N, C-alpha and C positions, 0 to 999 in steps of 0.2 A: 618509604617510597620505593617502588620497584623500578628497575631500569632494564631496557632492552640491550642485550649484549651484541652489538653489531659494530663492525669496523667499516669506516668509510675510506675508500682508496680511489686513486686516479687510474683508470684503465682505459687506454685508447684516448679518445678526445672528450669523454664525459666521465664525471665523477660517479662512482657506484658504491652501493652498500654491498658488503659480502657477509653472508650469514649461513647458518645451518640449524635446522630445528633440533632441539635437545632430545626429543623423543619422536617416535614414529607418528605421523599424522596421516590418516587415511585421506586419499584424494587430494593431497597437498598441492599437486600441480594444477588440478582443476580449481581449487580454492584461490590460488594465486594468479589466475589467468588475467586478472585486471591490473596486475602490477606492471608498470611501464618498464620495458627492457629486461624482463625476467629471463635469465639464462642459467642453465645447470652445467657445472664444470665437472665432468666425470672423473678427471684425473685427480682432483682434490676432494671430490664429493661435497662441493660447496655450491651455493646459489649466489647470484649477484643480480642487482637491479639498479636502475637509475636513481639518483638521490633527489627525488622530488617528494613533496610533502605527502602525497598519497601513498607512497611505498610504506612508510612507517605505520601509518594509520591502518592499512590493510593487514600488515603483519601482526599488529597488536590484536586486531579482531580475530585473527586465525590462531595465533600461537600463545596469546596472553602476553602480559608485560614482562615476563621473565622466561619465556619459552624458547629463546634463540641463543645459540652458542657463539661466543666471540671468536672471530678468526682474524689472523694477522695479515694475510695477503691473499690476493686472488689466485695467483699461480706463480711459478718461478719467473716467468717473464713479465710479471705485472709491473707497470710503471708507477708503483707506489712511492710517494714522496716520503723520505725518511723523516721520522719525527712528526709527521702530520697528525694533528689532533682534530677530530670532528668538531665543528662549531657547536657551541653550547646549546643553541636554539634548535639544532637539528638532531643530534644524538646525545643522550644523557651519558654521564661518565660511567665507566665500567663498574659493574656490581662485584662485590667480593665473591669469590668462588664458594660453591657449596661446601659445607663442612665435611661431607663424605663424597668423594668422587669414585666413579666406577673402577678406575684403574688402581685405586688405593685398596680395594677389597682383596681378600685372599682369593685364590683361583676358584675354589669350590663355590664361593658366594657370587663371584662374577658369572660363573656358569648358571647358577640358579636365577640370577637377575635376567640373564639373556633368555633362558628358557621360559621364564614367566612372561617376559615381554612378548615372545613369539606366540605363546598360548593366548594372551590377551588379544593379540592381533588376529589370530586364527578365529577366535570367537567374536570378532568384530566389535569389541568394546570401543567406546568413544575415545578420542585422543586425550580428552581431559581426564577420563578415568584412568587410562594407561599412564599418563603423566603423574597423577596423584598416587596411584598404587606403587609405581616404581620409586617415587620419592620416599614413601613410607618404608618400603622394603630396603632401600639403600641405606637409610638411617638405622634400621633395625639390624641389618647385617653388619654394618660398621661398628655397632655397639657389641656385637657378639662374634668378633673375628676368631676367637679361640675355639668356638663351638663348631661342631659338624651339624648338618641339617637334621639328622636323626636325633640329635640331642635337644632340639627345640620342642618343648612341651608347654603345657598350661602354666606351670610354675615359672618357667623362664619368661613367658610373656607377661605374667602378672608382675614380676619384679621389674621388668622393663617399663611397664605402664606406671608403676609407682615412681620410678626415677624420673620419667618424663613429666609427671605431674608435679614433682618437687622442683623441677627446673622452671616451671611456669609456662605460660603460653601453650597450653595443651587442652583444648576445649573438648566438650562431649562429642561434638561432631568429628573432631580429629581422631578421637579414640575409636569411634565407630568405623571410620574410614581405615584406620590402621588395622583393626580386626578383620575388616572385609578383605584387605590386601593379604593379610596372613592366611586367612581362610582360603582364598583363591589359590595362593601358592601351595599350601599344604594339600589341598584336594586335587588340583589340576596338574601340579608338577610333581609333588612327592607321592601322589597316589593314595593318600590317607582317606579312608572312607568316612564321609559325612562328618568331617572335622568341624566342630563348633566350640569355640572358646567362650565359656560362661564368664566373660569379663565385661559385658556390656554395661555402660553407665545407665543409671535410671533415666528414662526418657522424661525430659521436662514437659509438663502439660501446659505448653504456652499457646496463646491465641495470637494470630497475626494481627498486625496493625491495619486498621481500615480508616478510610475517610468517609465523612457523611456526603450525601448528595450535594449539599451546599458547598462543602469544602472542595469537592471535585470541580464544581462550577467556577469557584474562585480561582482554583489552580489553572484551569484551562484559559480563563479570561486573562491571566497574567502573562500569557505567551503571545507575542505579537507576530513572530515569524510564521508564515503560512505552513511551510514544511514542518517546522517543529510542532505546530499546533496539530497538524494531521497525524504526526507520529504519536503524540500523547493521546489523542482522541481515539485512534485505532487500538492502542494498548488497552485503554479503559473500556471502549465500546465493544471490544471483542474478547476481552479477558486474556490477552496474549502475554507470553513470557518475553523477556528481554531479547533473547536470541531469536525468537520467532518473528518479531517485528523487523529485526535486521535482515532476516533471510527471506522476507516476503518478495515475491517476484510479480511483475506486472501481469503475467499470465495466470497468477493465482486469484485474481479478482474475477468473480462471476456475478457481476452486478445485476444481470438479467434475472438470475435466480436469487439475488440478495444473499450471496454466500461468499466466503473467502476460504480458499483451500490452504490448510496449514500442512506443509510437507515435512516429513521426517523430524518430528519434534521429539520431546523427551521420551526415551524408550523406543526410539525409531518408529513412532506411530504417526500415521497421517490422520487428519480429521477435517471436518468442515465446521466453520463458525458462522453465525448469522451476521451479515453486514448491517450496521446501523444506518438506516435511511437518512437520518439527519446529517450524516457525514458525506453524503453523495455530492452535494454542491461544493463543499470545501475541497474534496478529493479531486473533483473534476477541474476546479480552478488550479489546484496544485499541479496536476498532470499537464495542463495547458501551459503553465508558466515554466515548469522545470523539465518537462518532456523526458521522463526517465526511460531508459532503454530496456535494460533487463531487470535490475533490482528496482522495486517500487520506490525505495528511499536510497538514493545514491549519495556517496560522499562528495566533497567539494571537487575532487579530482577523479570522479568516477569510482566504480566498484561498490561493493557492499558498504552500507553505512555502519560505522563503528559503534559497538555497544557502549563504549565509554562516552561517546558523544551524546547518546540518548540519556545516559545517567546525568550528564552535565546539564542537559536541557531541563530535566526534572528538578535537579537541585536548584537551578536558578529560579524556576517557577515556584518552588516551595518557599524560598526566601522572599520573593516578591509578593506572593499571595498571603503569607503569614499562616499557612496551615501547619499541621503537625510537622515539626522539623525532622522527625525520624522517618518520614515517608520516603519510600524508594519507588523505583519503577514497578517492582512486584507488588507494592501496596495498591496500585491501580487494579491489578488483577484480583487481589483479595477483595477490594471494594466492589468490583464488578460482580463477583459471585455473591457477596453479602447482599447487595442491592437487588439481585435477582431473587434471592430467598425471600426478602421482604416484600417483593411484588407477587409472591405466591408461586413462583416457578418451582417445579419438582426438583428434588436433589438428583434424581436419575438423569433428567435433561441437562442440568448444570454439569454433572459428571462428564457427560459426552462433550459438552461445549469446552470444558477445561482440559479434556484429555486425561483425566485421572483413571488409573487402572483399578482402584478400589473405591467403593462408595464411602468407606470410612474416612478417606481423605477429604471428600466433599462435605461430609456431615459436620466437619468442624465449623463450617460457616453458619450452621444453625445455632451454634453457641455464641457466635459473634453478633447475630442480628439483635437489634435493640427494640424491634417492633413489639414483641410480646412483653418485654420488660417495661416498656412505657405504659402498658395497660394496667400494671400493678401499682396501686397507690401505697405509699409508705404510711405506716401507722402514725408517723409524726404529723401527717396532714390532717388527721382526725382530732388532734388535740386542740 
């Protein structure tokens, strides 16, 4: 279980959370605009906000569950109560510190970490990518304190990967991400030309989980709350990613053209998706009842709906409906694409609806479709 590292203090007449993002987050101020009582304290480079339930939920959606740094006090004149411990139901206990901290690294590795982060920010990588790359590099640098940057070559990286694998908890995707981080550092900071480390794990030829049309029907029928039902219906009906449904704004609905505008999705690409006509009545009732202001789906205390909340909605529906227990929110997106394939929609059109850069990514759904397989009779049936 991950914990958010935030300190609760009494400042003035209202209790406040004090926090600082662990890594740079583009447009952080804009993303936090719905947090009640948000203030930046330039003297300590910390943020604080009122301790209402919406604060933690919004921060989780922006920074992730372990993306905030623990701080002890708001400022030297803070009226923090000594020994005060945040209530268990509001702030989880402090998480153990990372095995490798920035300050613990030798000076030359600290410099490389700073320069890599600056370059990632200049090239406008997403804050999640920045966070994961720096985490991998910090661990790698910490394991090679005695080396200089120019001494890192393929053999050093190979040995490191073998050690990480022996420790366990080092998946194929983690290895890919580590190599991407090292490749970025070597090429964009060290200036090595076209560095490519031939240590990629064999890519598993896996097919994504999908639900049948009947399973989707049972899943949606298991949801009673109107808002929750609209969320799952729009994910499946439009093939949206988890983050995309949370970022939907009221202005993105173009119901007269039967379209929804998806802004700045994966790869910083915009696209339009077809709005399902069958959802119009439910969505109209939802907007009349909840009257969302900016975000189409707002949290209980306003602001953008939390991704974790959408996952919990899906999880409860899966348990109640009895469909595949491994189903996730992304399973609805896979099911959407597969069902379009089975209805005869071209892969080129589906590629545009899903926002895929390559048609090869979309073609995987042709392998999942069971329509053609059902036409093949097993020889056992002829006995």
